[in-house]
C-alpha positions as CSV (number, residue, x, y, z in Angstrom):
1,X,8.3,6.3,-23.8
2,X,9.7,3.0,-23.6
3,X,7.4,0.1,-22.7
4,X,8.7,-3.1,-21.3
5,X,6.7,-5.9,-22.3
6,X,6.9,-9.1,-20.0
7,X,7.7,-12.4,-21.8
8,X,5.5,-15.2,-22.4
9,X,5.1,-17.2,-19.2
10,X,5.4,-20.8,-18.2
11,X,2.1,-21.9,-17.2
12,X,3.5,-25.1,-15.3
13,X,5.7,-23.1,-13.1
14,X,3.1,-20.8,-12.1
15,X,0.8,-23.4,-11.2
16,X,3.4,-25.4,-9.2
17,X,4.5,-22.2,-7.3
18,X,1.1,-21.1,-6.7
19,X,0.3,-24.6,-5.4
20,X,3.1,-24.5,-2.9
21,X,2.0,-21.1,-1.6
22,X,-1.4,-22.4,-1.0
23,X,-0.1,-25.4,0.7
24,X,2.0,-23.3,3.0
25,X,-1.1,-21.4,3.8
26,X,-3.5,-24.2,4.3
27,X,-0.9,-26.0,6.7
28,X,-0.2,-22.9,8.7
29,X,-3.9,-22.6,9.3
30,X,-4.7,-26.0,10.0
31,X,-1.7,-25.9,12.8
32,X,-3.1,-22.8,14.1
33,X,-6.7,-24.2,14.7
34,X,-5.3,-27.6,16.1
35,X,-3.3,-25.8,18.5
36,X,-5.8,-23.2,19.7
37,X,-8.5,-26.0,20.0
38,X,-6.0,-28.3,21.9
39,X,-5.1,-25.5,24.5
40,X,-8.7,-24.6,24.7
41,X,-7.7,-21.0,24.0
42,X,-10.0,-20.7,20.5
43,X,-11.9,-17.2,20.1
44,X,-13.5,-15.3,17.3
45,X,-10.3,-14.9,15.3
46,X,-9.8,-18.8,15.2
47,X,-13.5,-19.5,14.1
48,X,-13.3,-16.9,11.5
49,X,-10.3,-18.2,10.1
50,X,-12.2,-21.5,9.0
51,X,-13.8,-19.4,6.3
52,X,-10.7,-18.1,4.3
53,X,-9.1,-21.4,4.8
54,X,-12.3,-23.1,3.0
55,X,-12.3,-20.3,0.1
56,X,-8.5,-20.3,-0.2
57,X,-8.5,-24.1,-1.1
58,X,-11.5,-23.7,-3.5
59,X,-10.0,-20.7,-5.1
60,X,-6.6,-22.4,-5.5
61,X,-8.4,-25.5,-7.2
62,X,-10.3,-23.3,-9.4
63,X,-7.0,-21.4,-10.7
64,X,-5.3,-24.7,-11.3
65,X,-8.3,-25.9,-13.7
66,X,-8.7,-22.4,-15.3
67,X,-5.3,-22.5,-16.7
68,X,-4.5,-25.8,-18.3
69,X,-2.6,-24.0,-21.2
70,X,-2.6,-20.7,-22.9
71,X,-5.7,-19.0,-24.1
72,X,-5.1,-18.5,-28.0
73,X,-8.6,-17.3,-28.5
74,X,-10.9,-16.4,-25.5
75,X,-14.0,-16.5,-27.9
76,X,-13.5,-20.5,-28.1
77,X,-13.7,-21.1,-24.8
78,X,-16.5,-23.6,-23.4
79,X,-19.5,-22.4,-21.4
80,X,-17.7,-24.3,-18.3
81,X,-14.6,-22.5,-18.8
82,X,-16.2,-19.1,-19.2
83,X,-18.1,-19.8,-15.8
84,X,-14.8,-20.6,-14.1
85,X,-13.5,-17.1,-15.3
86,X,-16.7,-15.2,-14.0
87,X,-16.6,-12.6,-11.4
88,X,-18.2,-15.2,-9.1
89,X,-15.6,-17.6,-9.0
90,X,-12.5,-15.6,-10.1
91,X,-12.8,-12.3,-8.4
92,X,-15.1,-12.9,-5.4
93,X,-12.9,-15.8,-4.0
94,X,-10.0,-13.6,-3.9
95,X,-11.9,-10.5,-2.3
96,X,-13.1,-13.2,0.5
97,X,-9.8,-14.5,1.3
98,X,-7.8,-11.3,1.6
99,X,-10.6,-9.4,3.6
100,X,-11.6,-12.0,5.9
101,X,-8.0,-12.8,7.0
102,X,-7.5,-9.1,7.8
103,X,-10.7,-9.2,9.8
104,X,-9.1,-12.3,11.8
105,X,-5.9,-10.3,12.0
106,X,-7.6,-7.6,13.5
107,X,-9.5,-9.8,16.0
108,X,-6.1,-11.3,16.9
109,X,-5.0,-7.8,18.0
110,X,-8.3,-7.2,19.8
111,X,-8.3,-10.2,22.1
112,X,-4.8,-9.0,23.4
113,X,-6.4,-5.8,25.1
114,X,-8.5,-5.8,28.0
115,X,-12.2,-4.8,27.7
116,X,-13.1,-1.0,27.4
117,X,-9.6,-0.5,26.4
118,X,-9.0,2.2,23.4
119,X,-7.0,-0.4,21.7
120,X,-9.6,-3.3,21.8
121,X,-12.2,-0.6,20.7
122,X,-10.2,0.6,17.7
123,X,-9.3,-3.2,16.6
124,X,-13.0,-3.9,16.5
125,X,-13.3,-0.8,14.6
126,X,-10.8,-2.0,12.2
127,X,-13.0,-5.1,11.8
128,X,-15.7,-2.9,10.4
129,X,-13.5,-1.1,8.3
130,X,-12.5,-4.3,6.4
131,X,-15.9,-5.6,6.2
132,X,-17.0,-2.4,4.5
133,X,-14.2,-2.4,2.0
134,X,-14.9,-5.9,1.2
135,X,-18.6,-5.1,0.4
136,X,-17.4,-2.0,-1.7
137,X,-14.9,-4.1,-3.7
138,X,-17.7,-6.6,-4.4
139,X,-20.0,-3.9,-5.7
140,X,-17.5,-2.3,-7.8
141,X,-16.4,-5.4,-9.6
142,X,-19.9,-6.1,-10.2
143,X,-21.1,-2.9,-11.4
144,X,-18.0,-1.1,-13.1
145,X,-17.9,-3.2,-16.0
146,X,-20.2,-4.3,-18.9
147,X,-20.8,-8.2,-19.4
148,X,-22.2,-9.8,-22.3
149,X,-23.8,-12.5,-20.2
150,X,-25.5,-13.1,-16.9
151,X,-22.0,-15.3,-16.2
152,X,-20.1,-12.2,-16.0
153,X,-16.8,-13.7,-17.5
154,X,-13.8,-11.4,-16.8
155,X,-12.6,-12.4,-20.5
156,X,-15.6,-10.2,-22.2
157,X,-15.8,-7.4,-19.7
158,X,-15.9,-3.7,-21.2
159,X,-16.0,-0.3,-20.3
160,X,-14.2,-0.9,-16.9
161,X,-13.0,2.4,-17.1
162,X,-15.8,4.6,-15.4
163,X,-15.4,8.3,-14.3
164,X,-13.9,11.6,-16.0
165,X,-11.1,10.9,-18.2
166,X,-11.7,7.4,-18.4
167,X,-10.7,6.9,-14.6
168,X,-10.1,3.0,-13.8
169,X,-12.5,2.9,-10.6
170,X,-12.2,-0.5,-10.3
171,X,-8.6,-0.9,-10.6
172,X,-7.9,2.1,-8.3
173,X,-10.3,1.2,-5.7
174,X,-8.9,-2.3,-5.2
175,X,-5.3,-1.2,-5.1
176,X,-6.1,1.8,-2.8
177,X,-8.3,-0.3,-0.5
178,X,-5.6,-2.8,-0.4
179,X,-2.8,-0.6,0.7
180,X,-4.8,1.3,3.0
181,X,-6.0,-1.8,4.7
182,X,-2.6,-3.1,5.3
183,X,-1.3,0.2,6.4
184,X,-3.8,0.3,8.9
185,X,-2.7,-3.2,10.1
186,X,0.8,-2.2,10.1
187,X,0.5,1.2,11.9
188,X,-1.9,0.1,14.9
189,X,0.2,-2.4,16.4
190,X,3.3,-0.2,16.3
191,X,1.4,2.6,17.9
192,X,-0.1,0.1,20.7
193,X,2.9,-1.7,21.5
194,X,5.6,1.0,21.1
195,X,5.6,2.0,24.9
196,X,4.7,-1.6,26.2
197,X,7.1,-2.8,29.1
198,X,8.3,-5.7,27.2
199,X,12.0,-7.0,26.7
200,X,13.5,-5.8,23.6
201,X,13.6,-9.1,21.9
202,X,9.9,-9.7,22.7
203,X,8.9,-6.4,21.6
204,X,10.2,-6.9,18.3
205,X,8.7,-10.4,18.2
206,X,5.3,-8.8,18.7
207,X,5.8,-5.8,16.4
208,X,7.2,-8.3,13.6
209,X,4.3,-10.7,13.9
210,X,1.7,-8.0,13.6
211,X,3.7,-6.3,11.0
212,X,3.5,-9.2,8.6
213,X,1.1,-7.4,6.6
214,X,3.9,-5.7,5.0
215,X,4.3,-9.0,2.8
216,X,0.7,-8.4,1.7
217,X,1.3,-4.7,1.2
218,X,4.2,-5.8,-0.9
219,X,2.2,-7.9,-3.2
220,X,-0.6,-5.6,-3.6
221,X,2.2,-2.9,-4.6
222,X,3.6,-5.3,-7.2
223,X,0.3,-6.0,-8.7
224,X,-0.6,-2.2,-8.9
225,X,2.7,-1.7,-10.5
226,X,2.3,-4.3,-13.1
227,X,-1.2,-3.2,-14.0
228,X,-1.5,0.3,-13.6
229,X,2.1,1.6,-14.7
230,X,1.7,2.5,-18.6
231,X,5.6,1.6,-18.9
232,X,4.8,-2.0,-18.3
233,X,2.9,-4.3,-20.7
234,X,2.0,-7.8,-19.1
235,X,1.9,-9.2,-22.7
236,X,-0.1,-12.1,-23.9
237,X,-0.1,-13.7,-20.5
238,X,-1.6,-10.8,-18.6
239,X,-4.6,-12.7,-17.4
240,X,-2.1,-15.5,-16.0
241,X,-0.1,-12.8,-14.2
242,X,-3.3,-10.9,-12.9
243,X,-4.7,-13.9,-11.5
244,X,-1.4,-15.4,-10.3
245,X,-0.7,-12.3,-8.5
246,X,-4.1,-12.5,-6.9
247,X,-3.4,-16.0,-5.6
248,X,-0.1,-15.0,-3.9
249,X,-1.8,-12.1,-2.2
250,X,-4.5,-14.5,-0.9
251,X,-2.1,-17.2,0.2
252,X,0.2,-14.8,1.8
253,X,-2.5,-13.0,3.5
254,X,-3.8,-16.3,4.9
255,X,-0.1,-17.4,5.8
256,X,0.3,-13.9,7.8
257,X,-3.1,-14.1,9.4
258,X,-1.5,-17.3,11.2
259,X,1.9,-15.8,12.2
260,X,0.3,-14.7,15.6
261,X,0.3,-18.3,16.8
262,X,3.1,-19.8,14.6
263,X,5.8,-17.5,15.4
264,X,4.8,-17.5,19.3
265,X,4.8,-21.2,19.3
266,X,8.4,-21.6,17.8
267,X,9.6,-18.8,20.2
268,X,8.2,-20.6,22.9
269,X,9.8,-23.9,22.0
270,X,13.1,-22.3,21.6
271,X,13.0,-20.6,24.8
272,X,11.8,-24.0,26.6
273,X,14.6,-25.7,25.2
274,X,17.2,-23.4,26.0
275,X,15.8,-23.5,29.5
276,X,15.9,-27.1,29.9
277,X,19.5,-27.1,28.5
278,X,20.4,-24.7,31.1
279,X,18.6,-26.4,34.0
280,X,20.3,-29.5,33.2
281,X,23.6,-28.1,33.2
282,X,23.1,-26.3,36.7
283,X,21.6,-29.5,38.0
284,X,24.6,-31.5,36.9
285,X,26.9,-28.9,38.5
286,X,25.0,-28.9,41.9
287,X,24.9,-32.7,42.1
288,X,28.5,-33.0,41.4
289,X,29.6,-30.5,44.1
290,X,27.1,-31.6,46.8
291,X,26.9,-35.3,46.3
292,X,27.5,-35.6,50.2
293,X,24.4,-33.6,51.4
294,X,20.9,-34.4,51.1
295,X,19.0,-33.5,47.8
296,X,17.1,-30.1,48.1
297,X,16.8,-29.9,44.2
298,X,13.0,-29.4,44.3
299,X,13.1,-26.9,46.9
300,X,16.0,-25.1,45.1
301,X,14.1,-25.1,41.7
302,X,10.8,-24.0,43.3
303,X,12.7,-21.0,44.8
304,X,14.4,-20.1,41.4
305,X,11.1,-20.6,39.4
306,X,9.7,-17.9,41.5
307,X,12.2,-15.3,40.7
308,X,11.9,-16.2,36.9
309,X,11.5,-13.0,34.7
310,X,8.1,-13.0,32.7
311,X,8.4,-13.9,28.9
312,X,6.3,-13.7,26.1
313,X,5.3,-17.0,25.3
314,X,2.1,-16.8,23.3
315,X,0.0,-13.9,22.0
316,X,-3.6,-13.9,23.4
317,X,-3.5,-17.0,25.5
318,X,-6.7,-16.1,27.0
319,X,-9.9,-15.2,25.4
320,X,-9.8,-12.0,27.1
321,X,-7.3,-10.4,29.3
322,X,-8.5,-10.2,33.0
323,X,-6.2,-7.2,34.2
324,X,-5.9,-3.7,33.3
325,X,-3.8,-2.4,30.4
326,X,-1.6,-0.4,32.9
327,X,-0.4,-3.6,34.8
328,X,1.5,-4.8,32.0
329,X,2.7,-1.7,30.3
330,X,4.9,-1.1,33.3
331,X,7.5,-4.1,33.5
332,X,8.1,-3.3,37.4
333,X,4.7,-4.3,38.1
334,X,4.2,-7.1,35.7
335,X,3.0,-10.5,37.4
336,X,2.7,-13.9,36.0
337,X,-1.2,-13.7,35.3
338,X,-1.2,-9.9,34.7
339,X,-2.0,-10.3,31.1
340,X,-2.1,-13.1,28.2
341,X,1.1,-11.4,26.9
342,X,3.1,-12.8,30.0
343,X,3.5,-15.9,31.5
344,X,6.3,-17.7,33.4
345,X,8.4,-20.0,31.3
346,X,7.8,-23.0,33.1
347,X,4.1,-22.3,33.3
348,X,1.9,-25.0,31.4
349,X,-0.9,-24.4,29.2
């Protein structure tokens, strides 16, 4: 069987690319938090996202320090560098970021639905699944390999293949857990929102936002292909590629977690600008045609806004939805305050 060996990697290129991805993740998270606290709509998912933000920043800095150049001989590393490559500072930060961002995304899904609704209950159940997955991955990372010292450096890990026939339990569990969790976060919104009475464009926006976990799933799939496929050999820089892919997944997970706020804020800004342009044009035409009669622009504007269609402006505008789910699944009964999903375009935060 032909084995494809990856060429030596450019350490500077990897470091710069990872830094850019982590900066995007951090900036998007800060924007999300500032926006939510500014409009006083912070909820559990916003409080939780503080944790992966802090861990991701530390993880990025540790990765930058860990790879100043290619390791010619791992045995020549100093004690400080061995500590940086330990399970505690290399594997655990990665696991904490990807699983806590999934918890935050599940909470973002839960806050949309009213209390006691099955979808809300399932979303909280997803949070529990993510927490158990995090704990299981940590335990497997600690106890499926033998380490020569208490530092538990990944560079001297041995006997990581546990089970019948040398079954790679750690690698398989991490990959399968990743894929199953992302699949749950993709399928759940598709099921919940498929029959919701939203306009076509806005339904697509909601599904696209919550299906952002596809990006994380693709990253996890790439990692599995590189390190579980016997037809591909990572080469001399296998550790750099492994850590680099983990960094990519953590940064993408944190960014995807913030799409529920960023994309809808962008959508709202575009719709508002379009409405302003339309209103200015209509106001100019009315003024030109009816210069001789008294101005009734305010009354006309009020009359027109009462018949404005409801549009999606921001997912989860309220900490908990005050109405029943049935009120906003039927577009004929949707009202301006029937759900956090619906709000008139001219309604302020």
